[in-house]
All heavy atoms as atom14 arrays in JSON, in Angstrom:
{
  "sequence": "MECAEDDCDRPAAVELHIPWADNRLVCAAHARVLGRQDGVVADPRPDSGDDLLEGDE",
  "atom14_mask": [
    [1, 1, 1, 1, 1, 1, 1, 1, 0, 0, 0, 0, 0, 0],
    [1, 1, 1, 1, 1, 1, 1, 1, 1, 0, 0, 0, 0, 0],
    [1, 1, 1, 1, 1, 1, 0, 0, 0, 0, 0, 0, 0, 0],
    [1, 1, 1, 1, 1, 0, 0, 0, 0, 0, 0, 0, 0, 0],
    [1, 1, 1, 1, 1, 1, 1, 1, 1, 0, 0, 0, 0, 0],
    [1, 1, 1, 1, 1, 1, 1, 1, 0, 0, 0, 0, 0, 0],
    [1, 1, 1, 1, 1, 1, 1, 1, 0, 0, 0, 0, 0, 0],
    [1, 1, 1, 1, 1, 1, 0, 0, 0, 0, 0, 0, 0, 0],
    [1, 1, 1, 1, 1, 1, 1, 1, 0, 0, 0, 0, 0, 0],
    [1, 1, 1, 1, 1, 1, 1, 1, 1, 1, 1, 0, 0, 0],
    [1, 1, 1, 1, 1, 1, 1, 0, 0, 0, 0, 0, 0, 0],
    [1, 1, 1, 1, 1, 0, 0, 0, 0, 0, 0, 0, 0, 0],
    [1, 1, 1, 1, 1, 0, 0, 0, 0, 0, 0, 0, 0, 0],
    [1, 1, 1, 1, 1, 1, 1, 0, 0, 0, 0, 0, 0, 0],
    [1, 1, 1, 1, 1, 1, 1, 1, 1, 0, 0, 0, 0, 0],
    [1, 1, 1, 1, 1, 1, 1, 1, 0, 0, 0, 0, 0, 0],
    [1, 1, 1, 1, 1, 1, 1, 1, 1, 1, 0, 0, 0, 0],
    [1, 1, 1, 1, 1, 1, 1, 1, 0, 0, 0, 0, 0, 0],
    [1, 1, 1, 1, 1, 1, 1, 0, 0, 0, 0, 0, 0, 0],
    [1, 1, 1, 1, 1, 1, 1, 1, 1, 1, 1, 1, 1, 1],
    [1, 1, 1, 1, 1, 0, 0, 0, 0, 0, 0, 0, 0, 0],
    [1, 1, 1, 1, 1, 1, 1, 1, 0, 0, 0, 0, 0, 0],
    [1, 1, 1, 1, 1, 1, 1, 1, 0, 0, 0, 0, 0, 0],
    [1, 1, 1, 1, 1, 1, 1, 1, 1, 1, 1, 0, 0, 0],
    [1, 1, 1, 1, 1, 1, 1, 1, 0, 0, 0, 0, 0, 0],
    [1, 1, 1, 1, 1, 1, 1, 0, 0, 0, 0, 0, 0, 0],
    [1, 1, 1, 1, 1, 1, 0, 0, 0, 0, 0, 0, 0, 0],
    [1, 1, 1, 1, 1, 0, 0, 0, 0, 0, 0, 0, 0, 0],
    [1, 1, 1, 1, 1, 0, 0, 0, 0, 0, 0, 0, 0, 0],
    [1, 1, 1, 1, 1, 1, 1, 1, 1, 1, 0, 0, 0, 0],
    [1, 1, 1, 1, 1, 0, 0, 0, 0, 0, 0, 0, 0, 0],
    [1, 1, 1, 1, 1, 1, 1, 1, 1, 1, 1, 0, 0, 0],
    [1, 1, 1, 1, 1, 1, 1, 0, 0, 0, 0, 0, 0, 0],
    [1, 1, 1, 1, 1, 1, 1, 1, 0, 0, 0, 0, 0, 0],
    [1, 1, 1, 1, 0, 0, 0, 0, 0, 0, 0, 0, 0, 0],
    [1, 1, 1, 1, 1, 1, 1, 1, 1, 1, 1, 0, 0, 0],
    [1, 1, 1, 1, 1, 1, 1, 1, 1, 0, 0, 0, 0, 0],
    [1, 1, 1, 1, 1, 1, 1, 1, 0, 0, 0, 0, 0, 0],
    [1, 1, 1, 1, 0, 0, 0, 0, 0, 0, 0, 0, 0, 0],
    [1, 1, 1, 1, 1, 1, 1, 0, 0, 0, 0, 0, 0, 0],
    [1, 1, 1, 1, 1, 1, 1, 0, 0, 0, 0, 0, 0, 0],
    [1, 1, 1, 1, 1, 0, 0, 0, 0, 0, 0, 0, 0, 0],
    [1, 1, 1, 1, 1, 1, 1, 1, 0, 0, 0, 0, 0, 0],
    [1, 1, 1, 1, 1, 1, 1, 0, 0, 0, 0, 0, 0, 0],
    [1, 1, 1, 1, 1, 1, 1, 1, 1, 1, 1, 0, 0, 0],
    [1, 1, 1, 1, 1, 1, 1, 0, 0, 0, 0, 0, 0, 0],
    [1, 1, 1, 1, 1, 1, 1, 1, 0, 0, 0, 0, 0, 0],
    [1, 1, 1, 1, 1, 1, 0, 0, 0, 0, 0, 0, 0, 0],
    [1, 1, 1, 1, 0, 0, 0, 0, 0, 0, 0, 0, 0, 0],
    [1, 1, 1, 1, 1, 1, 1, 1, 0, 0, 0, 0, 0, 0],
    [1, 1, 1, 1, 1, 1, 1, 1, 0, 0, 0, 0, 0, 0],
    [1, 1, 1, 1, 1, 1, 1, 1, 0, 0, 0, 0, 0, 0],
    [1, 1, 1, 1, 1, 1, 1, 1, 0, 0, 0, 0, 0, 0],
    [1, 1, 1, 1, 1, 1, 1, 1, 1, 0, 0, 0, 0, 0],
    [1, 1, 1, 1, 0, 0, 0, 0, 0, 0, 0, 0, 0, 0],
    [1, 1, 1, 1, 1, 1, 1, 1, 0, 0, 0, 0, 0, 0],
    [1, 1, 1, 1, 1, 1, 1, 1, 1, 0, 0, 0, 0, 0]
  ],
  "atom14_positions": [
    [[0.85, -1.18, 0.01], [-0.02, 0.01, 0.0], [0.89, 1.25, 0.0], [1.88, 1.29, 0.73], [-0.89, -0.03, 1.22], [-1.73, 1.18, 1.4], [-2.97, 0.97, 2.71], [-4.36, 0.96, 1.73], [0.0, 0.0, 0.0], [0.0, 0.0, 0.0], [0.0, 0.0, 0.0], [0.0, 0.0, 0.0], [0.0, 0.0, 0.0], [0.0, 0.0, 0.0]],
    [[0.52, 2.21, -0.81], [1.29, 3.47, -0.9], [0.81, 4.51, 0.09], [-0.31, 4.44, 0.61], [1.22, 4.02, -2.32], [1.97, 3.24, -3.34], [2.02, 3.93, -4.69], [1.44, 5.01, -4.86], [2.65, 3.36, -5.59], [0.0, 0.0, 0.0], [0.0, 0.0, 0.0], [0.0, 0.0, 0.0], [0.0, 0.0, 0.0], [0.0, 0.0, 0.0]],
    [[1.65, 5.48, 0.36], [1.34, 6.6, 1.23], [0.12, 7.3, 0.75], [-0.12, 7.46, -0.46], [2.56, 7.56, 1.2], [2.34, 8.99, 2.24], [0.0, 0.0, 0.0], [0.0, 0.0, 0.0], [0.0, 0.0, 0.0], [0.0, 0.0, 0.0], [0.0, 0.0, 0.0], [0.0, 0.0, 0.0], [0.0, 0.0, 0.0], [0.0, 0.0, 0.0]],
    [[-0.75, 7.75, 1.68], [-2.02, 8.44, 1.36], [-1.82, 9.85, 0.93], [-2.77, 10.47, 0.44], [-2.92, 8.34, 2.58], [0.0, 0.0, 0.0], [0.0, 0.0, 0.0], [0.0, 0.0, 0.0], [0.0, 0.0, 0.0], [0.0, 0.0, 0.0], [0.0, 0.0, 0.0], [0.0, 0.0, 0.0], [0.0, 0.0, 0.0], [0.0, 0.0, 0.0]],
    [[-0.61, 10.41, 1.14], [-0.39, 11.8, 0.78], [-0.25, 11.96, -0.78], [0.3, 11.09, -1.43], [0.85, 12.33, 1.45], [0.69, 12.44, 2.96], [-0.42, 13.36, 3.38], [-0.41, 14.57, 3.02], [-1.35, 12.88, 4.06], [0.0, 0.0, 0.0], [0.0, 0.0, 0.0], [0.0, 0.0, 0.0], [0.0, 0.0, 0.0], [0.0, 0.0, 0.0]],
    [[-0.78, 13.04, -1.27], [-0.76, 13.32, -2.69], [0.72, 13.35, -3.22], [1.6, 13.84, -2.53], [-1.39, 14.66, -3.03], [-2.87, 14.64, -2.8], [-3.46, 13.52, -2.82], [-3.45, 15.71, -2.58], [0.0, 0.0, 0.0], [0.0, 0.0, 0.0], [0.0, 0.0, 0.0], [0.0, 0.0, 0.0], [0.0, 0.0, 0.0], [0.0, 0.0, 0.0]],
    [[0.92, 12.78, -4.41], [2.21, 12.79, -5.11], [3.31, 12.06, -4.34], [4.5, 12.42, -4.49], [2.63, 14.23, -5.4], [1.66, 14.93, -6.36], [1.09, 14.23, -7.21], [1.49, 16.15, -6.17], [0.0, 0.0, 0.0], [0.0, 0.0, 0.0], [0.0, 0.0, 0.0], [0.0, 0.0, 0.0], [0.0, 0.0, 0.0], [0.0, 0.0, 0.0]],
    [[2.98, 11.11, -3.5], [3.99, 10.32, -2.77], [3.8, 8.87, -3.15], [2.71, 8.32, -3.01], [3.84, 10.55, -1.27], [5.14, 9.69, -0.33], [0.0, 0.0, 0.0], [0.0, 0.0, 0.0], [0.0, 0.0, 0.0], [0.0, 0.0, 0.0], [0.0, 0.0, 0.0], [0.0, 0.0, 0.0], [0.0, 0.0, 0.0], [0.0, 0.0, 0.0]],
    [[4.87, 8.26, -3.62], [4.8, 6.85, -4.02], [5.56, 5.94, -3.06], [5.78, 4.74, -3.36], [5.25, 6.66, -5.45], [6.68, 7.09, -5.64], [7.34, 7.57, -4.69], [7.2, 6.9, -6.79], [0.0, 0.0, 0.0], [0.0, 0.0, 0.0], [0.0, 0.0, 0.0], [0.0, 0.0, 0.0], [0.0, 0.0, 0.0], [0.0, 0.0, 0.0]],
    [[5.94, 6.43, -1.89], [6.61, 5.6, -0.91], [5.61, 4.65, -0.27], [4.39, 4.92, -0.19], [7.21, 6.5, 0.18], [8.36, 7.32, -0.25], [8.92, 8.1, 0.94], [10.01, 8.93, 0.56], [10.02, 10.27, 0.61], [8.98, 10.91, 1.07], [11.1, 10.94, 0.27], [0.0, 0.0, 0.0], [0.0, 0.0, 0.0], [0.0, 0.0, 0.0]],
    [[6.08, 3.51, 0.26], [5.18, 2.56, 0.93], [4.65, 3.13, 2.25], [5.37, 3.82, 2.99], [6.02, 1.31, 1.18], [7.43, 1.77, 1.03], [7.46, 3.04, 0.18], [0.0, 0.0, 0.0], [0.0, 0.0, 0.0], [0.0, 0.0, 0.0], [0.0, 0.0, 0.0], [0.0, 0.0, 0.0], [0.0, 0.0, 0.0], [0.0, 0.0, 0.0]],
    [[3.4, 2.83, 2.55], [2.81, 3.25, 3.81], [3.41, 2.44, 4.98], [3.46, 1.21, 4.87], [1.29, 3.11, 3.78], [0.0, 0.0, 0.0], [0.0, 0.0, 0.0], [0.0, 0.0, 0.0], [0.0, 0.0, 0.0], [0.0, 0.0, 0.0], [0.0, 0.0, 0.0], [0.0, 0.0, 0.0], [0.0, 0.0, 0.0], [0.0, 0.0, 0.0]],
    [[3.93, 3.07, 5.99], [4.59, 2.41, 7.08], [3.99, 2.73, 8.43], [4.26, 2.08, 9.44], [6.05, 2.73, 7.09], [0.0, 0.0, 0.0], [0.0, 0.0, 0.0], [0.0, 0.0, 0.0], [0.0, 0.0, 0.0], [0.0, 0.0, 0.0], [0.0, 0.0, 0.0], [0.0, 0.0, 0.0], [0.0, 0.0, 0.0], [0.0, 0.0, 0.0]],
    [[3.15, 3.81, 8.47], [2.66, 4.3, 9.75], [1.16, 4.64, 9.59], [0.78, 5.24, 8.6], [3.41, 5.55, 10.18], [2.83, 6.13, 11.47], [4.88, 5.24, 10.39], [0.0, 0.0, 0.0], [0.0, 0.0, 0.0], [0.0, 0.0, 0.0], [0.0, 0.0, 0.0], [0.0, 0.0, 0.0], [0.0, 0.0, 0.0], [0.0, 0.0, 0.0]],
    [[0.36, 4.26, 10.55], [-1.01, 4.74, 10.57], [-1.13, 5.93, 11.5], [-0.7, 5.86, 12.65], [-1.96, 3.64, 11.07], [-3.41, 4.08, 11.03], [-4.39, 2.99, 11.35], [-3.96, 1.87, 11.75], [-5.61, 3.23, 11.27], [0.0, 0.0, 0.0], [0.0, 0.0, 0.0], [0.0, 0.0, 0.0], [0.0, 0.0, 0.0], [0.0, 0.0, 0.0]],
    [[-1.63, 7.03, 10.96], [-1.83, 8.21, 11.78], [-3.28, 8.25, 12.29], [-4.21, 8.14, 11.49], [-1.6, 9.51, 10.95], [-0.15, 9.74, 10.5], [-0.1, 11.02, 9.71], [0.84, 9.77, 11.63], [0.0, 0.0, 0.0], [0.0, 0.0, 0.0], [0.0, 0.0, 0.0], [0.0, 0.0, 0.0], [0.0, 0.0, 0.0], [0.0, 0.0, 0.0]],
    [[-3.43, 8.33, 13.6], [-4.75, 8.49, 14.19], [-4.97, 9.98, 14.41], [-4.29, 10.59, 15.23], [-4.77, 7.7, 15.53], [-4.52, 6.24, 15.36], [-5.51, 5.36, 15.02], [-3.36, 5.52, 15.4], [-5.02, 4.14, 14.91], [-3.71, 4.23, 15.16], [0.0, 0.0, 0.0], [0.0, 0.0, 0.0], [0.0, 0.0, 0.0], [0.0, 0.0, 0.0]],
    [[-5.92, 10.51, 13.66], [-6.16, 11.96, 13.62], [-7.53, 12.25, 14.19], [-8.51, 11.8, 13.62], [-6.04, 12.5, 12.19], [-4.69, 12.09, 11.6], [-6.22, 13.99, 12.16], [-4.56, 12.3, 10.12], [0.0, 0.0, 0.0], [0.0, 0.0, 0.0], [0.0, 0.0, 0.0], [0.0, 0.0, 0.0], [0.0, 0.0, 0.0], [0.0, 0.0, 0.0]],
    [[-7.62, 12.94, 15.31], [-8.92, 13.14, 15.97], [-9.95, 13.87, 15.14], [-11.13, 13.64, 15.26], [-8.6, 13.96, 17.24], [-7.13, 13.85, 17.42], [-6.53, 13.52, 16.09], [0.0, 0.0, 0.0], [0.0, 0.0, 0.0], [0.0, 0.0, 0.0], [0.0, 0.0, 0.0], [0.0, 0.0, 0.0], [0.0, 0.0, 0.0], [0.0, 0.0, 0.0]],
    [[-9.55, 14.8, 14.28], [-10.46, 15.63, 13.53], [-10.67, 15.16, 12.1], [-11.36, 15.76, 11.3], [-9.97, 17.07, 13.47], [-8.61, 17.21, 12.91], [-8.29, 17.34, 11.58], [-7.38, 17.16, 13.6], [-6.93, 17.42, 11.41], [-6.33, 17.3, 12.67], [-7.03, 17.05, 14.96], [-5.02, 17.31, 13.02], [-5.7, 17.06, 15.3], [-4.68, 17.17, 14.33]],
    [[-10.08, 13.96, 11.73], [-10.26, 13.44, 10.35], [-10.11, 11.92, 10.42], [-9.87, 11.33, 11.48], [-9.17, 14.01, 9.43], [0.0, 0.0, 0.0], [0.0, 0.0, 0.0], [0.0, 0.0, 0.0], [0.0, 0.0, 0.0], [0.0, 0.0, 0.0], [0.0, 0.0, 0.0], [0.0, 0.0, 0.0], [0.0, 0.0, 0.0], [0.0, 0.0, 0.0]],
    [[-10.27, 11.28, 9.25], [-10.13, 9.86, 9.16], [-8.66, 9.52, 9.38], [-7.76, 10.27, 9.03], [-10.54, 9.33, 7.79], [-12.04, 9.44, 7.57], [-12.79, 9.43, 8.57], [-12.47, 9.59, 6.41], [0.0, 0.0, 0.0], [0.0, 0.0, 0.0], [0.0, 0.0, 0.0], [0.0, 0.0, 0.0], [0.0, 0.0, 0.0], [0.0, 0.0, 0.0]],
    [[-8.41, 8.29, 9.9], [-7.02, 7.8, 10.03], [-6.43, 7.68, 8.63], [-7.13, 7.45, 7.66], [-7.01, 6.46, 10.7], [-7.38, 6.53, 12.19], [-7.61, 7.59, 12.71], [-7.55, 5.39, 12.81], [0.0, 0.0, 0.0], [0.0, 0.0, 0.0], [0.0, 0.0, 0.0], [0.0, 0.0, 0.0], [0.0, 0.0, 0.0], [0.0, 0.0, 0.0]],
    [[-5.11, 7.82, 8.55], [-4.39, 7.73, 7.25], [-3.17, 6.85, 7.36], [-2.47, 6.87, 8.44], [-3.92, 9.11, 6.79], [-4.97, 9.96, 6.22], [-4.34, 11.19, 5.63], [-4.34, 12.22, 6.68], [-3.85, 13.43, 6.5], [-3.33, 13.8, 5.38], [-3.9, 14.31, 7.49], [0.0, 0.0, 0.0], [0.0, 0.0, 0.0], [0.0, 0.0, 0.0]],
    [[-2.93, 6.09, 6.33], [-1.66, 5.33, 6.26], [-0.68, 6.12, 5.44], [-0.97, 6.5, 4.28], [-1.93, 3.96, 5.58], [-2.8, 3.01, 6.39], [-3.16, 1.79, 5.58], [-2.1, 2.58, 7.66], [0.0, 0.0, 0.0], [0.0, 0.0, 0.0], [0.0, 0.0, 0.0], [0.0, 0.0, 0.0], [0.0, 0.0, 0.0], [0.0, 0.0, 0.0]],
    [[0.46, 6.42, 6.02], [1.44, 7.28, 5.35], [2.83, 6.68, 5.47], [3.07, 5.79, 6.28], [1.44, 8.72, 5.96], [0.13, 9.42, 5.79], [1.83, 8.71, 7.44], [0.0, 0.0, 0.0], [0.0, 0.0, 0.0], [0.0, 0.0, 0.0], [0.0, 0.0, 0.0], [0.0, 0.0, 0.0], [0.0, 0.0, 0.0], [0.0, 0.0, 0.0]],
    [[3.77, 7.21, 4.69], [5.17, 6.76, 4.7], [5.83, 7.32, 5.98], [5.31, 8.21, 6.62], [5.89, 7.17, 3.46], [6.1, 8.96, 3.29], [0.0, 0.0, 0.0], [0.0, 0.0, 0.0], [0.0, 0.0, 0.0], [0.0, 0.0, 0.0], [0.0, 0.0, 0.0], [0.0, 0.0, 0.0], [0.0, 0.0, 0.0], [0.0, 0.0, 0.0]],
    [[7.0, 6.82, 6.26], [7.75, 7.3, 7.45], [8.07, 8.79, 7.36], [7.97, 9.47, 8.43], [9.03, 6.5, 7.61], [0.0, 0.0, 0.0], [0.0, 0.0, 0.0], [0.0, 0.0, 0.0], [0.0, 0.0, 0.0], [0.0, 0.0, 0.0], [0.0, 0.0, 0.0], [0.0, 0.0, 0.0], [0.0, 0.0, 0.0], [0.0, 0.0, 0.0]],
    [[8.39, 9.28, 6.21], [8.73, 10.72, 6.08], [7.54, 11.59, 6.41], [7.64, 12.58, 7.15], [9.26, 11.01, 4.68], [0.0, 0.0, 0.0], [0.0, 0.0, 0.0], [0.0, 0.0, 0.0], [0.0, 0.0, 0.0], [0.0, 0.0, 0.0], [0.0, 0.0, 0.0], [0.0, 0.0, 0.0], [0.0, 0.0, 0.0], [0.0, 0.0, 0.0]],
    [[6.38, 11.28, 5.87], [5.19, 12.07, 6.17], [4.76, 11.89, 7.62], [4.27, 12.82, 8.23], [4.04, 11.73, 5.18], [4.18, 12.41, 3.88], [4.45, 11.72, 2.71], [4.09, 13.72, 3.55], [4.53, 12.61, 1.71], [4.31, 13.78, 2.19], [0.0, 0.0, 0.0], [0.0, 0.0, 0.0], [0.0, 0.0, 0.0], [0.0, 0.0, 0.0]],
    [[4.94, 10.73, 8.17], [4.58, 10.49, 9.57], [5.43, 11.35, 10.5], [4.89, 11.86, 11.5], [4.8, 8.99, 9.94], [0.0, 0.0, 0.0], [0.0, 0.0, 0.0], [0.0, 0.0, 0.0], [0.0, 0.0, 0.0], [0.0, 0.0, 0.0], [0.0, 0.0, 0.0], [0.0, 0.0, 0.0], [0.0, 0.0, 0.0], [0.0, 0.0, 0.0]],
    [[6.68, 11.58, 10.14], [7.52, 12.45, 11.0], [7.0, 13.84, 11.05], [7.04, 14.53, 12.07], [8.97, 12.44, 10.48], [9.73, 11.19, 10.86], [11.21, 11.36, 10.58], [11.53, 11.48, 9.17], [11.76, 10.5, 8.34], [11.71, 9.26, 8.79], [12.04, 10.71, 7.09], [0.0, 0.0, 0.0], [0.0, 0.0, 0.0], [0.0, 0.0, 0.0]],
    [[6.53, 14.33, 9.91], [6.03, 15.71, 9.82], [4.63, 15.83, 10.41], [4.35, 16.65, 11.28], [6.05, 16.2, 8.39], [5.4, 17.6, 8.27], [7.49, 16.24, 7.86], [0.0, 0.0, 0.0], [0.0, 0.0, 0.0], [0.0, 0.0, 0.0], [0.0, 0.0, 0.0], [0.0, 0.0, 0.0], [0.0, 0.0, 0.0], [0.0, 0.0, 0.0]],
    [[3.72, 14.99, 9.93], [2.33, 15.1, 10.34], [2.1, 14.67, 11.77], [1.2, 15.14, 12.44], [1.44, 14.26, 9.39], [1.45, 14.7, 7.92], [0.78, 13.64, 7.05], [0.84, 16.06, 7.77], [0.0, 0.0, 0.0], [0.0, 0.0, 0.0], [0.0, 0.0, 0.0], [0.0, 0.0, 0.0], [0.0, 0.0, 0.0], [0.0, 0.0, 0.0]],
    [[2.97, 13.77, 12.26], [2.84, 13.28, 13.66], [3.15, 14.3, 14.7], [2.97, 14.07, 15.88], [0.0, 0.0, 0.0], [0.0, 0.0, 0.0], [0.0, 0.0, 0.0], [0.0, 0.0, 0.0], [0.0, 0.0, 0.0], [0.0, 0.0, 0.0], [0.0, 0.0, 0.0], [0.0, 0.0, 0.0], [0.0, 0.0, 0.0], [0.0, 0.0, 0.0]],
    [[3.65, 15.44, 14.32], [4.02, 16.51, 15.27], [2.85, 17.42, 15.63], [2.96, 18.2, 16.55], [5.14, 17.35, 14.69], [6.43, 16.6, 14.56], [7.53, 17.5, 14.0], [8.74, 16.72, 13.88], [9.79, 17.11, 13.21], [9.8, 18.26, 12.61], [10.86, 16.34, 13.12], [0.0, 0.0, 0.0], [0.0, 0.0, 0.0], [0.0, 0.0, 0.0]],
    [[1.72, 17.22, 14.97], [0.57, 18.03, 15.27], [-0.09, 17.55, 16.57], [-0.12, 16.35, 16.84], [-0.47, 17.92, 14.15], [0.06, 18.43, 12.82], [-0.96, 18.22, 11.7], [-2.1, 18.59, 11.84], [-0.52, 17.64, 10.64], [0.0, 0.0, 0.0], [0.0, 0.0, 0.0], [0.0, 0.0, 0.0], [0.0, 0.0, 0.0], [0.0, 0.0, 0.0]],
    [[-0.56, 18.47, 17.36], [-1.22, 18.12, 18.68], [-2.38, 17.17, 18.4], [-3.2, 17.4, 17.55], [-1.72, 19.35, 19.35], [-0.63, 20.17, 20.02], [0.45, 19.59, 20.23], [-0.86, 21.35, 20.32], [0.0, 0.0, 0.0], [0.0, 0.0, 0.0], [0.0, 0.0, 0.0], [0.0, 0.0, 0.0], [0.0, 0.0, 0.0], [0.0, 0.0, 0.0]],
    [[-2.42, 16.09, 19.19], [-3.47, 15.15, 19.13], [-3.31, 14.0, 18.13], [-4.01, 13.02, 18.2], [0.0, 0.0, 0.0], [0.0, 0.0, 0.0], [0.0, 0.0, 0.0], [0.0, 0.0, 0.0], [0.0, 0.0, 0.0], [0.0, 0.0, 0.0], [0.0, 0.0, 0.0], [0.0, 0.0, 0.0], [0.0, 0.0, 0.0], [0.0, 0.0, 0.0]],
    [[-2.34, 14.09, 17.26], [-2.1, 13.03, 16.28], [-1.2, 11.98, 16.88], [-0.2, 12.24, 17.52], [-1.44, 13.61, 15.0], [-1.1, 12.46, 14.01], [-2.36, 14.6, 14.32], [0.0, 0.0, 0.0], [0.0, 0.0, 0.0], [0.0, 0.0, 0.0], [0.0, 0.0, 0.0], [0.0, 0.0, 0.0], [0.0, 0.0, 0.0], [0.0, 0.0, 0.0]],
    [[-1.61, 10.69, 16.71], [-0.83, 9.61, 17.23], [-0.33, 8.77, 16.02], [-1.12, 8.35, 15.19], [-1.7, 8.68, 18.14], [-0.9, 7.47, 18.6], [-2.2, 9.49, 19.36], [0.0, 0.0, 0.0], [0.0, 0.0, 0.0], [0.0, 0.0, 0.0], [0.0, 0.0, 0.0], [0.0, 0.0, 0.0], [0.0, 0.0, 0.0], [0.0, 0.0, 0.0]],
    [[0.97, 8.56, 15.99], [1.57, 7.8, 14.88], [1.79, 6.37, 15.4], [2.44, 6.13, 16.38], [2.92, 8.4, 14.5], [0.0, 0.0, 0.0], [0.0, 0.0, 0.0], [0.0, 0.0, 0.0], [0.0, 0.0, 0.0], [0.0, 0.0, 0.0], [0.0, 0.0, 0.0], [0.0, 0.0, 0.0], [0.0, 0.0, 0.0], [0.0, 0.0, 0.0]],
    [[1.21, 5.41, 14.68], [1.24, 4.02, 15.08], [1.96, 3.22, 13.98], [1.36, 2.96, 12.91], [-0.14, 3.49, 15.31], [-0.21, 2.1, 15.86], [0.81, 1.62, 16.39], [-1.3, 1.45, 15.78], [0.0, 0.0, 0.0], [0.0, 0.0, 0.0], [0.0, 0.0, 0.0], [0.0, 0.0, 0.0], [0.0, 0.0, 0.0], [0.0, 0.0, 0.0]],
    [[3.23, 2.86, 14.12], [3.94, 2.08, 13.09], [3.22, 0.77, 12.82], [2.77, 0.06, 13.74], [5.32, 1.83, 13.69], [5.45, 2.83, 14.75], [4.06, 3.12, 15.29], [0.0, 0.0, 0.0], [0.0, 0.0, 0.0], [0.0, 0.0, 0.0], [0.0, 0.0, 0.0], [0.0, 0.0, 0.0], [0.0, 0.0, 0.0], [0.0, 0.0, 0.0]],
    [[3.13, 0.41, 11.55], [2.54, -0.86, 11.17], [3.56, -1.98, 11.46], [4.71, -1.86, 11.15], [2.16, -0.86, 9.7], [1.13, 0.2, 9.42], [0.79, 0.33, 7.96], [0.15, -0.92, 7.5], [0.22, -1.34, 6.27], [0.87, -0.67, 5.37], [-0.38, -2.45, 5.9], [0.0, 0.0, 0.0], [0.0, 0.0, 0.0], [0.0, 0.0, 0.0]],
    [[3.11, -3.05, 12.08], [4.03, -4.14, 12.51], [4.82, -4.76, 11.35], [5.93, -5.27, 11.57], [3.16, -5.19, 13.18], [1.78, -4.67, 13.12], [1.75, -3.34, 12.44], [0.0, 0.0, 0.0], [0.0, 0.0, 0.0], [0.0, 0.0, 0.0], [0.0, 0.0, 0.0], [0.0, 0.0, 0.0], [0.0, 0.0, 0.0], [0.0, 0.0, 0.0]],
    [[4.27, -4.79, 10.15], [4.96, -5.44, 9.05], [5.73, -4.48, 8.18], [6.16, -4.8, 7.06], [3.91, -6.11, 8.16], [2.86, -5.18, 7.59], [2.72, -4.1, 8.12], [2.17, -5.57, 6.63], [0.0, 0.0, 0.0], [0.0, 0.0, 0.0], [0.0, 0.0, 0.0], [0.0, 0.0, 0.0], [0.0, 0.0, 0.0], [0.0, 0.0, 0.0]],
    [[6.05, -3.31, 8.71], [6.7, -2.26, 7.89], [8.05, -1.87, 8.42], [8.54, -0.77, 8.15], [5.79, -1.04, 7.75], [5.59, -0.47, 9.05], [0.0, 0.0, 0.0], [0.0, 0.0, 0.0], [0.0, 0.0, 0.0], [0.0, 0.0, 0.0], [0.0, 0.0, 0.0], [0.0, 0.0, 0.0], [0.0, 0.0, 0.0], [0.0, 0.0, 0.0]],
    [[8.73, -2.74, 9.14], [10.01, -2.38, 9.74], [11.06, -1.87, 8.76], [11.72, -0.87, 9.04], [0.0, 0.0, 0.0], [0.0, 0.0, 0.0], [0.0, 0.0, 0.0], [0.0, 0.0, 0.0], [0.0, 0.0, 0.0], [0.0, 0.0, 0.0], [0.0, 0.0, 0.0], [0.0, 0.0, 0.0], [0.0, 0.0, 0.0], [0.0, 0.0, 0.0]],
    [[11.17, -2.52, 7.62], [12.18, -2.06, 6.64], [11.79, -0.69, 6.05], [12.68, 0.13, 5.8], [12.3, -3.09, 5.48], [12.93, -4.39, 5.92], [13.63, -4.36, 6.97], [12.74, -5.4, 5.25], [0.0, 0.0, 0.0], [0.0, 0.0, 0.0], [0.0, 0.0, 0.0], [0.0, 0.0, 0.0], [0.0, 0.0, 0.0], [0.0, 0.0, 0.0]],
    [[10.54, -0.42, 5.88], [10.1, 0.87, 5.35], [10.35, 1.98, 6.32], [10.52, 3.14, 5.92], [8.61, 0.82, 4.96], [8.34, -0.21, 3.85], [9.23, -0.35, 2.99], [7.24, -0.77, 3.83], [0.0, 0.0, 0.0], [0.0, 0.0, 0.0], [0.0, 0.0, 0.0], [0.0, 0.0, 0.0], [0.0, 0.0, 0.0], [0.0, 0.0, 0.0]],
    [[10.29, 1.72, 7.61], [10.58, 2.74, 8.61], [12.02, 3.15, 8.62], [12.35, 4.28, 8.95], [10.18, 2.22, 10.0], [8.68, 2.09, 10.27], [8.45, 1.37, 11.61], [8.01, 3.43, 10.27], [0.0, 0.0, 0.0], [0.0, 0.0, 0.0], [0.0, 0.0, 0.0], [0.0, 0.0, 0.0], [0.0, 0.0, 0.0], [0.0, 0.0, 0.0]],
    [[12.87, 2.26, 8.23], [14.31, 2.54, 8.23], [14.78, 3.13, 6.92], [15.92, 3.56, 6.78], [15.12, 1.27, 8.48], [14.85, 0.63, 9.86], [15.55, -0.69, 9.94], [15.24, 1.53, 10.99], [0.0, 0.0, 0.0], [0.0, 0.0, 0.0], [0.0, 0.0, 0.0], [0.0, 0.0, 0.0], [0.0, 0.0, 0.0], [0.0, 0.0, 0.0]],
    [[13.91, 3.2, 5.94], [14.27, 3.71, 4.61], [14.63, 5.2, 4.7], [13.85, 5.99, 5.28], [13.07, 3.5, 3.66], [13.36, 3.85, 2.24], [12.13, 3.48, 1.4], [11.82, 2.28, 1.28], [11.5, 4.41, 0.87], [0.0, 0.0, 0.0], [0.0, 0.0, 0.0], [0.0, 0.0, 0.0], [0.0, 0.0, 0.0], [0.0, 0.0, 0.0]],
    [[15.71, 5.59, 4.11], [16.12, 6.99, 4.1], [15.37, 7.81, 3.08], [14.78, 7.23, 2.13], [0.0, 0.0, 0.0], [0.0, 0.0, 0.0], [0.0, 0.0, 0.0], [0.0, 0.0, 0.0], [0.0, 0.0, 0.0], [0.0, 0.0, 0.0], [0.0, 0.0, 0.0], [0.0, 0.0, 0.0], [0.0, 0.0, 0.0], [0.0, 0.0, 0.0]],
    [[15.32, 9.12, 3.24], [14.69, 10.0, 2.28], [15.54, 10.02, 1.05], [16.76, 10.26, 1.12], [14.49, 11.41, 2.8], [13.47, 11.41, 3.94], [12.67, 10.49, 4.01], [13.54, 12.36, 4.75], [0.0, 0.0, 0.0], [0.0, 0.0, 0.0], [0.0, 0.0, 0.0], [0.0, 0.0, 0.0], [0.0, 0.0, 0.0], [0.0, 0.0, 0.0]],
    [[15.0, 9.78, -0.11], [15.77, 9.77, -1.35], [15.25, 10.8, -2.32], [14.16, 11.15, -2.34], [15.67, 8.38, -2.01], [16.33, 7.36, -1.09], [16.1, 5.97, -1.64], [15.91, 5.74, -2.86], [16.11, 5.03, -0.86], [0.0, 0.0, 0.0], [0.0, 0.0, 0.0], [0.0, 0.0, 0.0], [0.0, 0.0, 0.0], [0.0, 0.0, 0.0]]
  ]
}
């Protein structure tokens, strides 16, 4: 599954639990940015360990 963010083709590695919107599956890079908002909880997917370690390219 790919990242839910527009124009991103990285694999989804984290589920973001967002109180004011639907949960989203996003890549590690987007999770680092979006997960800093108050109330957002970033939950790494158990089967995505390699994707979490992937560097920004």
